[in-house]
Legacy VTK file of the C-alpha trace (Angstrom):
# vtk DataFile Version 3.0
C-alpha trace
ASCII
DATASET POLYDATA
POINTS 299 float
0.000 0.000 0.000
1.241 3.475 -0.896
1.088 5.125 2.512
4.485 6.780 2.989
6.118 10.168 2.486
9.752 11.232 2.289
11.097 12.203 5.686
12.766 15.490 4.690
9.498 17.023 3.530
7.603 15.683 6.548
10.110 17.131 9.016
10.241 20.437 7.127
6.458 20.762 7.210
6.252 19.821 10.881
8.720 22.580 11.760
11.696 23.041 14.060
9.913 22.750 17.410
11.345 20.084 19.682
14.509 19.427 17.702
17.943 19.503 19.312
21.276 19.026 17.533
21.634 15.485 18.880
18.056 14.544 17.981
18.708 15.836 14.449
21.790 13.620 14.260
19.917 10.597 15.579
17.190 11.235 13.004
19.815 11.341 10.256
21.050 7.930 11.412
17.521 6.514 11.495
16.721 7.791 8.013
19.796 6.181 6.499
18.105 2.944 7.523
14.555 3.995 6.596
14.019 7.152 4.581
10.264 7.374 5.002
7.563 8.380 7.464
3.793 7.779 7.442
1.837 9.770 4.869
-0.605 10.784 7.597
2.107 12.928 9.204
2.923 14.560 5.872
-0.706 15.346 5.117
-1.505 16.540 8.650
1.539 18.815 8.696
0.604 20.229 5.303
-2.926 21.015 6.463
-1.605 22.606 9.654
0.830 24.827 7.753
-1.927 25.842 5.335
-4.145 26.859 8.268
-1.292 28.906 9.723
-0.655 30.693 6.437
2.996 29.663 6.247
4.656 31.098 3.138
6.248 29.146 0.314
9.588 30.709 1.192
9.404 29.431 4.758
8.649 25.905 3.573
11.425 25.992 0.983
13.907 27.196 3.607
12.933 24.381 5.979
13.307 21.769 3.236
16.800 23.054 2.403
17.751 22.899 6.082
16.720 19.271 6.512
18.170 18.320 3.136
21.622 19.331 4.375
21.611 16.543 6.964
19.899 13.894 4.829
22.034 10.794 4.228
19.323 8.499 2.876
20.877 6.857 -0.155
18.717 8.435 -2.839
19.516 11.988 -1.785
23.107 11.152 -0.896
23.690 9.672 -4.345
21.879 12.508 -6.106
23.962 15.046 -4.179
27.042 13.693 -5.975
25.719 14.226 -9.498
26.848 16.801 -12.040
24.144 16.418 -14.682
20.676 17.966 -14.252
19.311 15.308 -16.597
20.596 12.522 -14.360
19.133 14.307 -11.320
15.757 14.244 -13.075
16.210 10.532 -13.808
17.084 9.874 -10.165
14.109 11.840 -8.858
11.653 10.180 -11.223
13.077 6.715 -10.534
12.585 7.242 -6.813
8.996 8.410 -7.274
8.208 5.462 -9.522
9.485 2.860 -7.068
8.811 4.272 -3.587
5.641 3.333 -1.708
4.669 6.966 -1.363
1.092 8.196 -1.412
1.796 11.106 -3.768
4.044 10.560 -6.757
5.670 13.465 -8.556
7.367 13.304 -11.941
9.423 16.160 -13.341
10.908 17.162 -16.667
13.335 19.887 -17.625
12.273 22.600 -20.087
13.005 21.800 -23.726
15.780 24.374 -23.824
17.605 22.723 -20.940
18.357 23.925 -17.399
17.824 27.628 -16.857
15.629 28.091 -19.947
12.277 27.967 -18.198
10.176 26.346 -15.546
10.542 22.694 -14.666
7.277 20.892 -15.342
6.030 18.753 -12.446
3.072 16.402 -12.359
1.672 15.023 -9.096
-0.504 11.955 -8.742
-2.302 11.349 -5.438
-2.736 7.602 -4.948
-5.068 7.751 -1.963
-8.358 9.577 -1.523
-7.280 12.599 0.501
-6.830 16.283 -0.366
-3.346 17.398 -1.433
-2.584 20.481 0.713
-0.705 23.321 -0.938
2.228 23.223 1.520
2.758 19.541 0.666
3.111 20.426 -3.004
5.472 23.271 -2.188
7.615 21.055 0.031
7.866 18.283 -2.531
8.871 20.642 -5.331
11.329 22.411 -3.023
12.916 19.012 -2.503
13.548 18.645 -6.229
14.814 22.209 -6.482
17.247 21.429 -3.671
18.516 18.383 -5.546
19.160 20.518 -8.625
20.986 22.923 -6.348
23.551 20.210 -5.633
24.525 20.313 -9.322
25.281 24.028 -9.026
27.283 23.454 -5.872
29.292 20.609 -7.347
30.152 22.687 -10.420
31.190 25.581 -8.203
33.369 23.404 -5.961
34.777 21.225 -8.720
33.171 18.114 -7.242
30.826 16.961 -4.493
31.908 17.370 -0.859
31.880 14.276 1.293
28.559 13.464 2.980
28.887 11.116 5.949
27.665 10.673 9.492
30.830 12.483 10.526
30.172 15.531 8.350
26.569 15.707 9.553
27.715 15.503 13.183
30.160 18.336 12.522
27.484 20.433 10.812
25.161 19.962 13.790
27.903 20.587 16.352
27.684 17.142 17.978
31.015 15.628 16.928
31.905 14.966 20.580
28.731 13.003 21.298
28.958 9.280 21.945
26.765 8.634 18.908
29.036 10.614 16.596
32.219 9.077 17.969
30.806 5.564 17.657
29.529 6.181 14.142
32.930 7.521 13.098
34.543 4.231 14.083
31.903 2.177 12.294
32.274 4.315 9.161
36.060 4.087 9.188
36.533 0.465 10.213
33.310 -1.382 9.453
31.233 -3.670 11.629
32.374 -4.813 15.054
30.779 -5.920 18.303
29.609 -3.391 20.874
32.325 -4.676 23.188
35.002 -3.979 20.573
33.489 -0.570 19.908
33.563 0.310 23.607
37.174 -0.789 23.810
38.068 1.418 20.844
36.351 4.326 22.600
38.119 3.602 25.888
35.050 2.858 27.975
33.034 -0.061 29.328
30.325 -1.562 27.152
27.530 -0.799 29.616
28.679 2.797 29.961
28.637 3.184 26.200
25.194 1.627 25.899
23.816 3.934 28.605
25.300 6.997 26.953
23.937 6.073 23.537
20.517 5.388 25.059
20.524 8.828 26.671
21.165 10.314 23.226
18.310 8.321 21.716
20.202 5.795 19.614
21.669 2.291 19.801
24.978 0.893 18.664
23.088 -1.435 16.330
21.416 1.489 14.554
24.775 3.214 14.134
26.309 0.001 12.822
23.487 -0.532 10.318
23.647 3.047 9.046
27.428 2.955 8.679
27.272 -0.383 6.862
24.780 1.018 4.345
26.874 4.144 3.777
30.113 2.184 3.405
28.476 -0.025 0.783
27.067 2.996 -1.045
30.524 4.578 -1.128
31.702 1.639 -3.228
29.015 1.799 -5.904
31.322 3.853 -8.089
34.000 1.160 -7.965
34.477 -1.816 -10.277
33.693 -4.300 -7.488
30.644 -6.467 -8.073
27.578 -5.737 -5.985
27.844 -9.202 -4.467
31.436 -8.528 -3.405
30.466 -5.190 -1.878
27.590 -6.784 0.018
29.692 -9.555 1.526
32.709 -7.394 2.322
30.582 -4.746 4.047
28.860 -7.227 6.347
25.572 -8.015 4.622
24.610 -11.674 4.540
24.287 -11.536 0.756
23.303 -9.230 -2.110
19.598 -9.708 -1.398
20.158 -8.442 2.150
21.988 -5.365 0.862
19.283 -4.753 -1.734
16.556 -4.822 0.922
18.543 -2.373 3.046
19.023 0.011 0.125
15.341 -0.146 -0.795
14.365 0.616 2.800
16.704 3.612 2.785
15.934 5.008 -0.636
13.335 2.803 -2.366
16.037 2.187 -4.980
18.143 -0.896 -5.640
21.963 -0.794 -5.584
22.044 -1.528 -9.316
19.859 1.518 -10.019
21.992 3.827 -7.882
25.139 2.480 -9.540
23.545 3.070 -12.943
22.843 6.705 -12.050
26.442 7.248 -10.976
27.734 5.714 -14.201
25.345 7.740 -16.345
26.528 10.873 -14.583
30.177 9.923 -15.101
29.527 9.596 -18.842
27.749 12.956 -18.907
30.600 14.531 -16.971
33.217 13.071 -19.309
31.379 14.416 -22.340
31.502 17.990 -21.066
34.900 18.053 -19.391
34.164 17.329 -15.748
32.499 19.319 -12.991
34.225 22.556 -13.982
32.578 24.736 -16.546
29.346 22.812 -16.733
27.251 25.888 -16.146
24.576 26.424 -13.598
21.719 24.006 -13.249
19.625 26.995 -12.306
16.955 27.486 -9.704
13.632 27.034 -11.397
10.150 28.318 -10.887
8.566 24.896 -10.844
5.048 24.632 -12.148
2.520 21.839 -12.007
LINES 1 300
299 0 1 2 3 4 5 6 7 8 9 10 11 12 13 14 15 16 17 18 19 20 21 22 23 24 25 26 27 28 29 30 31 32 33 34 35 36 37 38 39 40 41 42 43 44 45 46 47 48 49 50 51 52 53 54 55 56 57 58 59 60 61 62 63 64 65 66 67 68 69 70 71 72 73 74 75 76 77 78 79 80 81 82 83 84 85 86 87 88 89 90 91 92 93 94 95 96 97 98 99 100 101 102 103 104 105 106 107 108 109 110 111 112 113 114 115 116 117 118 119 120 121 122 123 124 125 126 127 128 129 130 131 132 133 134 135 136 137 138 139 140 141 142 143 144 145 146 147 148 149 150 151 152 153 154 155 156 157 158 159 160 161 162 163 164 165 166 167 168 169 170 171 172 173 174 175 176 177 178 179 180 181 182 183 184 185 186 187 188 189 190 191 192 193 194 195 196 197 198 199 200 201 202 203 204 205 206 207 208 209 210 211 212 213 214 215 216 217 218 219 220 221 222 223 224 225 226 227 228 229 230 231 232 233 234 235 236 237 238 239 240 241 242 243 244 245 246 247 248 249 250 251 252 253 254 255 256 257 258 259 260 261 262 263 264 265 266 267 268 269 270 271 272 273 274 275 276 277 278 279 280 281 282 283 284 285 286 287 288 289 290 291 292 293 294 295 296 297 298
């Protein structure tokens, strides 16, 4: 049943109330593992924002803020791209495969990026109204993804996105959760006892500290394993090799984990990266590719 919504838009619509830096980090960890939330939250938040008269600009700003800390594999992979056309392919592939209640498809103007408004079509798969703020948030999400193309061209390549960089952005690098995740990201899977030893503390002390921050070592381990595997999609290693070497029981296990994170299979994400590499090679790399352009999206 199509009853989900993408977490970034849900959180952006629900607003900043109640968030702390560590809870934002813990949410980033959780959404590496599962990138979705119930559609009911998305719809309720959209109706609430409509009743409050929240502006499009406020919604767009909130989406950009939550997008910065999003490590779910679809967004993380898309953030590395240089081609607006491949970003469109990634966005549409996600919408076609995810069990979301509202599907959006987009297309660039015929003249290419910057030549006009992106055309977006939304299809509501369940019998509920589609609040205006929900539409704004969803389209702001796509606009943010196109913004990564601009950034990558400006910087000459995509900056690293990891649990460590998110912890630094949120100012929680010294938290137990961030320190534990850094070890998992750098060294791969290990027992909680080994992790505690690496951190110079007792296992029970570590478990208590992580619990107080709202996360478990197992969640950190799962998120790091997914991210480590995703980091290797651009390599020549087979997907089966990546799965086994990164601690999944087999390729099917890794595929299920990727689909939970991003509703996209490893082979699809790898295909997007390779398509982008070809596009980049044809135009001389990240430099000089021109701006993707911020677009006035229309439905």
